[in-house]
C-alpha positions in Angstrom: 0.2 0.0 0.1 1.4 3.5 -0.9 0.3 6.2 1.5 0.6 9.9 0.2 0.9 13.0 2.3 0.3 16.5 1.6 0.8 19.8 3.4 -1.3 22.8 2.8 -1.3 26.0 4.9 -4.1 28.1 5.2 -5.3 31.2 6.8 -9.2 31.0 8.7 -10.9 34.1 9.6 -13.6 34.3 12.0 -16.2 35.8 10.4 -19.0 35.0 13.1 -18.9 33.3 15.9 -21.2 30.0 17.0 -21.0 26.7 17.9 -19.7 25.0 20.8 -17.3 28.0 22.1 -20.2 30.6 21.2 -22.4 28.2 23.1 -20.3 28.2 26.0 -20.4 31.8 26.4 -24.1 31.5 26.6 -24.2 29.3 29.2 -25.7 26.6 26.8 -22.9 23.9 26.3 -24.0 20.6 25.6 -21.5 18.0 24.0 -23.9 15.6 23.4 -26.0 18.0 21.2 -22.9 20.0 19.2 -21.0 19.1 16.1 -18.8 20.7 14.1 -18.7 20.7 10.3 -15.0 22.0 8.7 -14.7 21.9 4.9 -11.4 22.4 2.7 -12.4 22.3 -0.8 -14.1 19.0 -1.9 -13.3 17.7 1.6 -14.9 17.6 4.8 -15.1 16.1 8.0 -17.9 16.0 10.4 -16.7 16.1 14.5 -18.7 15.5 17.4 -17.6 16.3 21.1 -19.3 13.4 22.6 -18.5 9.7 22.1 -21.1 7.9 19.2 -22.9 6.2 22.5 -23.2 9.6 24.3 -24.3 11.9 21.5 -28.0 12.9 21.6 -28.7 11.6 17.6 -32.3 12.6 16.6 -34.0 9.2 15.3 -32.5 8.6 11.9 -34.9 9.4 8.7 -33.8 9.0 5.3 -35.4 8.7 1.7 -33.3 6.5 -0.4 -33.6 4.7 -3.8 -31.7 2.0 -6.1 -31.4 1.6 -9.7 -29.4 -0.9 -11.6 -26.8 1.0 -13.9 -24.3 0.6 -16.6 -21.6 -1.3 -14.0 -23.8 -2.3 -11.0 -26.4 -0.5 -8.8 -27.0 3.0 -8.0 -28.1 3.4 -4.3 -29.1 7.1 -3.7 -29.5 8.1 0.0 -31.2 11.8 1.0 -31.0 12.6 4.7 -33.6 14.0 6.1 -31.8 14.0 9.7 -28.4 13.6 10.8 -27.3 10.2 9.6 -24.0 9.5 11.7 -21.6 6.5 9.6 -24.4 5.6 6.9 -23.2 2.4 5.3 -24.2 -0.1 2.8 -23.6 -3.5 3.0 -24.6 -5.3 -0.3 -22.5 -8.6 0.8 -25.6 -9.1 3.0 -27.3 -10.0 -0.4 -24.6 -11.5 -2.0 -20.9 -12.1 -1.1 -19.4 -11.2 -4.3 -20.9 -7.2 -3.8 -18.8 -4.5 -2.8 -19.8 -0.8 -2.2 -17.5 2.2 -3.3 -17.8 4.5 -0.2 -18.8 3.6 3.9 -19.2 5.5 7.2 -20.7 8.7 5.8 -22.0 11.1 7.7 -25.0 13.5 6.2 -26.7 16.5 7.3 -30.3 16.8 7.0 -30.9 17.9 3.3 -27.7 16.1 1.7 -27.3 12.8 -0.6 -24.7 10.3 -1.1 -25.1 8.0 -3.9 -23.0 4.8 -3.5 -21.8 2.5 -6.4 -22.5 -1.3 -5.9 -20.3 -3.7 -7.9 -19.5 -7.3 -8.3 -23.0 -8.7 -7.9 -24.9 -10.6 -11.0 -28.7 -9.9 -9.4 -29.5 -8.4 -6.5 -33.2 -7.3 -4.8 -33.0 -3.9 -5.6 -35.6 -2.8 -2.6 -33.4 -5.1 -0.1 -30.4 -2.4 -1.1 -32.3 0.3 0.7 -33.4 -1.7 3.6 -32.0 -2.8 7.1 -30.1 -5.0 7.5 -28.1 -3.4 4.7 -28.6 -0.2 4.5 -27.7 1.2 8.2 -26.5 4.0 10.2 -25.4 4.8 13.8 -28.6 6.4 14.5 -31.2 4.2 13.3 -34.3 2.8 15.2 -33.3 -0.2 16.9 -36.1 -2.1 15.3 -34.4 -1.5 12.0 -34.2 1.8 11.1 -36.2 4.2 8.7 -38.8 2.8 6.7 
């Protein structure tokens, strides 16, 4: 495996004050209900101030659709609430199936499209449901319907 690293130097200018430090100044700090989103170009990271087991996640809600594409299947998920580490497990339908991305955190209104390859014939509806489509904050009974 080859690893590549890059160093970037950039300046961050404060334009407004919000988030955890502003909440502390207002006396309303609750690390279970806060997160920070950092973007640099097309890269993004979402960080929480508590462990997943302690975060007050909303109940997961999403809309998902799957379709057969030229080289496999496309599964598109749009978040209606915060979705923590959304993952697609197509190998639960066919051991030969794989997906191009995993553990994607989506904010409400954001969309992710997963590309599934390696499987001959998958049940398209099953690609959009539990136990194939999962996230940290899904309902214990099986995720959004």
